[in-house]
C-alpha positions, -999 to +999 in steps of 0.1 A: -148+011-645-116-015-641-096-015-673-078-044-686-039-037-694-041-056-724-065-031-741-056-017-777-038+016-763-035+030-800-031+019-835-007+050-847+020+058-816+044+086-838+073+085-815+092+120-812+127+133-802+121+142-763+126+175-754+129+198-722+130+236-720+167+234-727+167+210-758+169+176-766+175+153-737+210+140-740+220+103-739+243+104-706+257+068-712+295+076-716+298+093-683+301+060-663+282+067-633+259+035-635+272+002-634+277-024-659+286-059-663+279-081-637+256-072-610+235-091-581+226-116-604+265-129-610+257-149-568+227-167-586+232-197-615+207-191-640+187-171-612+183-198-589+173-184-557+178-149-565+144-141-552+162-144-518+184-112-522+175-082-500+170-063-529+152-081-555+114-072-553+100-100-573+114-125-598+099-155-621+119-178-641+087-198-655+103-227-642+070-243-624+036-236-618+007-226-639+004-198-663+007-163-644+008-181-608+032-155-596+016-126-612-013-103-607-033-102-639-034-116-673-062-106-699-084-139-697-092-127-736-056-129-750-045-160-724-049-180-758-017-162-766+001-173-741+026-204-734+053-222-721+081-237-741+116-253-740+141-225-730+169-240-748+193-225-730+215-228-699+211-195-684+174-197-692+166-232-678+143-258-687+114-236-701+102-199-705+073-180-716+060-181-752+039-153-766+026-157-800+008-127-817-018-135-845-030-107-869-067-107-868-070-132-838-054-120-806-026-095-815-003-109-786-007-109-747+011-110-715+014-107-677+011-076-650+026-076-618+020-047-588+049-042-566+059-020-538+078+011-551+110+018-546+130+056-553+151+038-581+134+005-599+155-020-621+136-046-642+156-074-664+143-099-687+154-123-710+138-122-744+143-144-775+127-129-811+116-159-830+135-155-867+097-147-879+090-121-858+082-088-874+076-053-859+062-053-825+034-024-813+037-024-775+063-045-753+077-042-715+060-016-697+071-001-665+038+018-650+032+046-621-002+045-605-019+061-574-018+032-552-019-006-552-055-007-544-090-004-559-091+024-587-056+037-577-040+006-591-053+011-627-045+047-629-016+044-648-033+025-680-049+037-705-050+073-717-032+071-753-030+103-767-034+122-740-009+139-716-007+128-679-014+156-657+014+146-633-006+134-607-020+102-621+001+085-641+037+078-661+053+053-677+084+040-694+087+009-718+120-007-729+110-020-765+121-026-802+114-002-824+113-001-865+116+034-866+092+036-892+104+007-911+138+024-914+157-004-892+148-041-901+121-058-877+123-062-850+141-027-848+165-009-825+161-010-786+141+025-774+124+039-744+087+052-753+074+070-725+047+091-712+044+121-686+032+155-676+059+174-701+060+150-730+062+167-763+028+173-785+026+150-817+020+168-852-021+154-849-020+175-815-022+145-795+002+130-770+018+099-784+046+092-760+084+104-767+109+082-778+146+080-765+167+059-789+202+057-785+221+058-814+245+045-828+232+008-822+229-022-840+199-040-851+183-062-826+193-096-836+167-126-835+170-162-824+192-157-795+185-148-754+192-111-747+195-094-713+175-065-714+179-042-682+164-006-674+161+016-646+137+044-633+143+067-609+117+087-592+118+126-595+115+147-564+081+159-570+083+190-588+119+187-597+133+177-625+158+148-608+144+119-625+163+094-649+157+061-672+186+042-681+188+009-699+215-020-707+218-050-733+235-080-724+251-057-693+263-032-715+248+008-706+232+020-739+211+050-727+211+071-696+189+102-697+185+126-665+167+156-660+130+144-661+100+155-641+083+125-639+056+132-616+044+167-592+035+143-563+048+121-541+023+096-536+028+082-575+050+059-583+065+033-608+048+003-589+033-020-620+052-041-647+037-055-677+054-080-695+041-085-732+043-086-768+018-069-789+014-063-824-011-043-850-011-044-886-002-006-893+036-021-892+032-056-882+029-078-917+035-111-906+006-133-898+025-150-868+050-130-845+066-152-817+086-136-785+099-155-759+107-143-726+124-158-690+141-146-660+122-115-652+135-100-620+127-067-601+148-048-579+165-014-561+197-023-574+211-030-607+208-067-617+231-074-645+232-107-664+222-140-651+250-161-632+270-189-649+285-203-622 
């Protein structure tokens, strides 16, 4: 059965400190082995023509075309949550994607793009949280599916509370997390990851594990933020996978030694760009998030050029 990428994944997602057999995953951002600051996007003012770069797999600045024209899937039931809005920023151009999540009505929505995989996948997007935006439950997610056709393209969707077996799915989401309301909304940047070696939750289920760098400032509202993350596929059966993320070109998190998959046919090959809320943590009736300048590439992207 074909599943929607925007189905309700779970109402409760207790995030855990991720561990390997040897202990807690260590944030290695201070090692300085990954680029920071300007990347390939520096050559392209406001990302204009960035899709022409040899390393770019997909790009959408939402400057023209109908809703979702460059994407492969959007939930018809939640299409009313999506609209275009003025970007009001030199870097983000004329217009951007607006996601309006309304409690008890649509809970948000988004868009999904499947793409040809690479050993390392970089995803960069610009985001602005409306001043009235509360906590967000699900956000921008990179998924690994068995393939790009038929039922194989859906193997990385769903499965909330279940541990992946290693040959059908893994995923990681860069998202704001309030840490059970310890941080003001929308929270701090965090990876929320599913793979076959995740730690079990106290309730005996597998809700995904958290990679939260500290110390870290609370995410600002009403400003455009350049967010980027990277996932490196592991050699099947070996713990040599990685993930990292940057905010405004500054590396905040790098984690190595992740055994994402057991088979070479399983690759990160789908991106879901969404803002999704539930009433467990979100109390505001209306929660608006803006997205723009989305790029998927095989190399570090960095902030959009200003030349």
